[in-house]
C-alpha positions as CSV (number, residue, x, y, z in Angstrom):
1,M,-4.9,-48.9,-14.8
2,N,-7.6,-51.0,-13.4
3,D,-8.9,-53.1,-16.4
4,K,-11.4,-56.0,-15.9
5,H,-10.0,-57.7,-18.9
6,A,-6.3,-57.6,-18.1
7,D,-6.1,-61.4,-17.1
8,Q,-8.8,-62.6,-19.5
9,T,-7.9,-64.7,-22.5
10,I,-9.7,-65.9,-25.5
11,P,-8.6,-68.9,-27.8
12,C,-7.4,-67.5,-31.2
13,N,-9.5,-68.6,-34.1
14,E,-6.8,-68.0,-36.6
15,C,-4.0,-70.2,-35.5
16,Q,-5.7,-72.3,-33.1
17,A,-2.6,-72.3,-30.9
18,G,-2.5,-69.0,-29.3
19,H,-4.6,-66.9,-27.0
20,L,-6.0,-63.3,-27.5
21,R,-4.9,-61.0,-24.7
22,R,-6.1,-57.4,-24.0
23,R,-3.7,-54.9,-25.2
24,Y,-3.6,-51.2,-26.1
25,L,-2.5,-50.3,-29.6
26,T,-2.4,-47.3,-32.0
27,Y,-5.5,-47.8,-34.2
28,F,-5.3,-46.3,-37.7
29,T,-8.2,-45.6,-40.0
30,W,-9.1,-43.5,-43.0
31,L,-11.6,-40.7,-42.6
32,G,-12.2,-39.5,-46.3
33,D,-8.5,-38.6,-47.6
34,E,-7.1,-38.2,-43.9
35,L,-5.5,-40.8,-41.9
36,I,-6.6,-40.8,-38.2
37,T,-4.6,-42.3,-35.5
38,V,-6.1,-43.2,-32.0
39,P,-3.2,-44.0,-29.5
40,D,-4.0,-46.5,-26.6
41,F,-7.0,-48.2,-28.4
42,P,-8.2,-51.5,-26.8
43,A,-7.6,-54.6,-28.9
44,W,-7.3,-58.4,-28.4
45,V,-4.0,-59.6,-29.9
46,C,-2.9,-63.3,-30.3
47,D,0.3,-64.1,-28.5
48,V,1.4,-66.7,-31.2
49,C,0.2,-65.4,-34.6
50,G,-0.4,-61.6,-33.8
51,R,-4.0,-61.4,-35.1
52,R,-5.7,-58.3,-34.0
53,E,-9.2,-57.9,-33.1
54,Y,-10.2,-54.5,-32.1
55,D,-12.5,-54.0,-29.1
56,G,-16.2,-53.8,-30.5
57,H,-17.5,-51.4,-27.9
58,A,-14.6,-49.0,-28.6
59,I,-15.0,-49.3,-32.3
60,N,-18.7,-48.3,-31.9
61,Q,-17.7,-45.4,-29.7
62,L,-15.1,-44.2,-32.2
63,S,-17.5,-44.4,-35.0
64,L,-19.9,-42.1,-33.2
65,L,-17.2,-39.6,-32.6
66,L,-15.9,-39.8,-36.2
67,N,-19.6,-39.6,-37.8
68,P,-19.5,-36.3,-39.8
69,N,-22.9,-35.5,-38.2
70,A,-21.6,-35.9,-34.8
71,G,-22.7,-33.0,-32.6
72,R,-25.2,-31.6,-35.1
73,P,-28.9,-31.5,-34.0
74,R,-30.8,-34.0,-35.8
75,P,-33.4,-32.6,-38.3
76,R,-36.9,-32.8,-36.9
77,A,-39.3,-34.9,-39.0
78,V,-41.8,-32.8,-40.8
79,T,-45.4,-33.7,-40.1
80,R,-48.3,-32.9,-42.2
81,K,-51.6,-32.1,-40.9
82,T,-54.1,-34.5,-42.3
83,E,-57.8,-34.3,-42.0
84,T,-58.8,-36.6,-39.0
85,N,-61.3,-39.1,-39.9
86,K,-64.2,-38.2,-37.8
87,P,-66.6,-41.1,-37.1
88,T,-69.8,-40.5,-39.0
89,S,-73.0,-40.8,-37.2
90,P,-74.7,-44.2,-38.1
91,S,-77.3,-44.0,-40.7
92,R,-80.8,-44.4,-39.7
93,L,-82.6,-47.2,-40.6
94,E,-85.9,-46.2,-42.4
């Protein structure tokens, strides 16, 4: 797997001693009353304290997929016809 983040580390803000490294974990979340699991989900894990920070881009993509309106056409906005304000001719000076 060619991962551009494979060798990148980020200092851990939780323990101040470790470094977050890119790993792939199983992500768990609730969707209503159902537990959803996503294998091989990208996350940053501290090598000392174990803190996990899930990849923000991946979370956004997952949110789009789990959105109850995903795949449904978006309703069109209803537009009302209004009278156009036609410019009136300037009044004549008498």
